[in-house]
N, C-alpha and C positions, 0 to 999 in steps of 0.2 A: 868627690865634691867638685873637682874641677870640671867634670863632664856635666854635672848639674848646672853649674854656673854658665858653662858654655852653651848648653841648650837653652837656658833661660834668656841669655843675651841674644842668641839667634832668633828666638821666638819674638822677643820684644822689638828688636831692630826690624825684623821682617814685617811685623804687624804695623810698626810706625811707617815704614817705607811704602808698604802696600796700601795703607789707608790714605796716605798723602797722594800717591799716584792716582788711585781711583777717584778720590774726592776732587782732585784737580781736573781730571777728564770729565767728570760729571759737571763741574762748574763751567768748563769751556763749552760743553754740549748745550747747557742751558742758555749761556750767553749767545751762542749761535742761533738757538731757537728764536730769540728775540731780536737778532741783528737784522738790519735792513740796509741793503747796498746803498751807499751814498750818504748815509746818516752816521753820526758818531756812535761808536759802540763802547761797551765796557769790557775791560780786560780782566779785572778781578772783581768778584762779588762775594762778600763775606757770607751773606745768607745762603747763596748757592753752594759755597764751599763747605759750610757747616752741615748743610743738608746732605751733601755728598759724603762727608765723613760718616754720618749716621747710616746712610744707605750702604756704605762700603764695608762696615764692620763685619756683618755675617759672611760676606763673600771672602773677605781677607782671612777670616778664621778658617773657613773650609779650604781655601787654597793653601794656607800654611800647613794645615793638617795633611794634605796630600803631598806637599813638598817635603815634609819631614819623613814620610814613608820613602819617597824617592831618594832622599839623602841617606837613609839607612840602607837602602839597596846598594848605593855606591860605597858606603862606609859601614860595613856590617860588624861593628864592634860594640862590646858592652851592651848586649841585647836586653838584659834584665833592667838595667838603669834606664836605657832608652825607652823601653816599654812602659815603665812606671811613669816617666816624665810625659810620654805621649798620652797616657790615660789622664794624668793630672791636668795637662793643658786642655785636653778634649772636654773633660767634665767642667772645668772652669769656663770654657767658652760656651757650652750648650746649656749649662744650668745657671750661670750668672751673667756673663758678658752679653751674649746674644739676646736673651729675653729682656734684659735691662735696656739694651740698645733699641729693640723693637718697640718698647713702650715709649721711648723718647721720640722715635720716628713718628708714631701716631700723634703725639703731642705737638711736635714741631711742624708737621705737615698742615695742621690746622691754621698755622700762622704764616706759612710760606706758600705762596701761590706762583706757579710758573705759567705764564700766559703768553699768547702771541700778541704781537703789536698789530693793531687793527688798521694801521695806515701803511703807506709805502712811500717811495721817493720818486721824484720826477727825473726825467732825462734818461730812462732806461727802457729797453724793449723787454716785455715779460710775456711769455707764452702761457695762456690758460687753455682749458679744454676747448673753448669755442673759437679761439683765435689769439692774436697778438695785440697786447695793449701797450700804448706809449702815452704816458702822462706828461704833459708839458708844464702843468701847474697843479698843485695840490693845496687845497684850503685846509684850515685848522679843523673844520667840521667833518673832514673825511671825504669831501666831494672833490672832483678833479675835472680838468679839461685836457683834451688830447686827441689821439687818433686810435682807431681800432681796425686791425687788418683781419677781415673775416676769412679764415683759412678753411672753414668747414661748410660755409654756406648756410649756417644756422640763422643768420640775421639778414639774409638777402642773397646776393650773388657771391659765389665763392671767389675770393681774391679781391673783393671790393674793399676800399679804404673809406671808413666812416668817421666823421668828426664826432667828438665827444664834448659835451658842454654840461658842466655841473652835475656829473653822474657820480654815484657812489664808487669808491675804489673797490676793485674786484681782485681778491687774492686768496680765494678759497682753496685753489689747487695747491697752495703752498703748505697746507696743514701737514704736520704740526709745526712747521716753521712759519716765520712771518713774511719771508720773501722767497718766491719761487726760484730766484736765481741762486740763493743759498742752498735750497733744497736740491736743485739739480746738480750742484757742484759737490755737496758734502753728504748727501743722504747715504747712510751705510748700506752695505750689501746684506742679503739675507743671512750670510754666515756670521754676521755680527748681530743682526736684529733678533734672530731666533734665540740664541743663548741668552740675550738680555731679556727677552719676553719670558723665557723659562724662569730666570732668576726673579723677575718682577712678580710672577705669579706665586712663587714660593715665598717671597718676601711679604706679599699681601696676606697670604694665608698665615704665615708666622706672626705677623703683626696683630692680626685678629686673635689668634690663639693666646698670645702674650697678654692682650688686653682683657681677655675673659677671666683668666686666673692661672695659677701655677699648675694645677692638675691638668687643665686643658693644654697648657704649654708642654707638659711632659709627654702628652700624646704626640704633639708635633715633633718634639725633640727625639722621638724614635728614629727620625731621619738622621739625626746626628749619630745615634747609636749604630745604625747601619753603615754610615760612612766611617766611623771609628773602627768598625770590625774589619775593614779592608786591610788593616795593619798586617795581618798574617799572610797576605798574598805576596809579600816580598820573599817568601820562602818557597814558592811554588816550583821554581825552576832554578837550575844552576846558571842559566843564561840571564844576566841582569836586564837586558833589553826586553826579554820576554816578561819578566816580572813587572817592569815599568808599564808595558802595554796592558797587562792584566789589571794592574792597579787603576790605571786611568779608565779602562773600559768598565770596570766594576763601579767606580765612582759615578761615571756618566749614567750607567744603568740605574743605580739607586736614585739619582736625581730625576731621571726621566720617568721612572715609575711613580714617584711622588708628584711630579708635575702633572701626569695624566690624571691622577686621582683628584688633586686640588683644582684642576681645570674642568673636572667632571667629564673628561674624555674617555668614557667607559661604556661597554655594551650595557644595554638595559637590564640584562639578567644579573650582571655584577652590581649595578646600582640598586636593584631590588634586594639582592642578598645583603648588601651593605646596610640598607635601611632597616631590614629585619634584625641584623646582628647588632646594630647600634642601639635599636630600641630594646632588645633583649638584655644587653649588657649595660645600658645606660651611658654609653660612650658616644660622643659625637662622630668620631672618625674611627670606628672600631676596625674596619677592614684594613686601612692603611697602617694602623698601629700594629696589628698582627702581622701584616706583610713585612713591615720593617723589622719586627722582632724575629720573624722566621728567617729573613735574609741575613740578619746579624748572626743568628745561631749557626746557619750554614757556613757563613764566612769564617766565624770563629773556630768551628770544628775543623774546617778544611785547613785554615792557617795553622792551628795547633798541631794537627797531624803532620802536615808537611814540614813544620818547624822542627818537630821531634825527629822526623825522618832525615832531614838535612843535617841535624846536629849529630845523629848517630853515624850518618855517612861520613861526615868530616872526621869524627873520632876514629872510625875504622881506618880511614886513609892515613891518619897521623900515626896510628899504632903500627900499621904495615911499614911505614917509613922508618 
């Protein structure tokens, strides 16, 4: 009973902390998207924070799921109780919590719009594709006076300084930010952008499946089944670091396979096969559903076999002693 309560407390606290952290990061990123150098900015936005909470829930559930496996690798005790709790938490997340959250995301996003600010501030040099702009005065209608340094020669002689009078503010290069100075200072590296794009693609697919109906969601939730089946990989080796590496690699592989499918990054032959299979079975995403089920089956069989093997090995060693 103590271990049940211990695991429940760990899950609840981890969920709360993870959601708060990711929601706060999302809020700050949205605020920076709308921030313009030299103009007053907002530190806290309740709308962005609540939006971040909704977007963070699926990610936090998956991260906690993986962290629980890593915790059990480090503390391999009471495997039966740990396994039961792991399954209960996983089913709760993928059958109740995540689909409910994704339905709320769809509803909330229709009311919350994250947009760039269409103006900028005076008194700063900003480099665009065609040259450097300096606005000395900006009107409320979005027009400005200032100077333009033609660094490419696209508007005349290269290096020429041209006066600007009553021209529209130009900040297209700042997209998705409102200020090119903020973009150049804070734009994340591809190591951050790519994982976020993968998560966003799966989140979009999951939100659509949750909005269609529970049966359609069950098809998408086979992703969760494949991730849950990684549990058995903690028994693959007597080396804990090897097990950690395998668990993380397997989780990344499952996510990446689903990302390729939902982004339609597949050879034409596989696309045609998926279309025929989906039409024959009456399932929208038949191929990825079967792929996730097969992956889960292989992982479960492998984990079960290695778990029994490790258990017998430890029993033999104890009897010899």
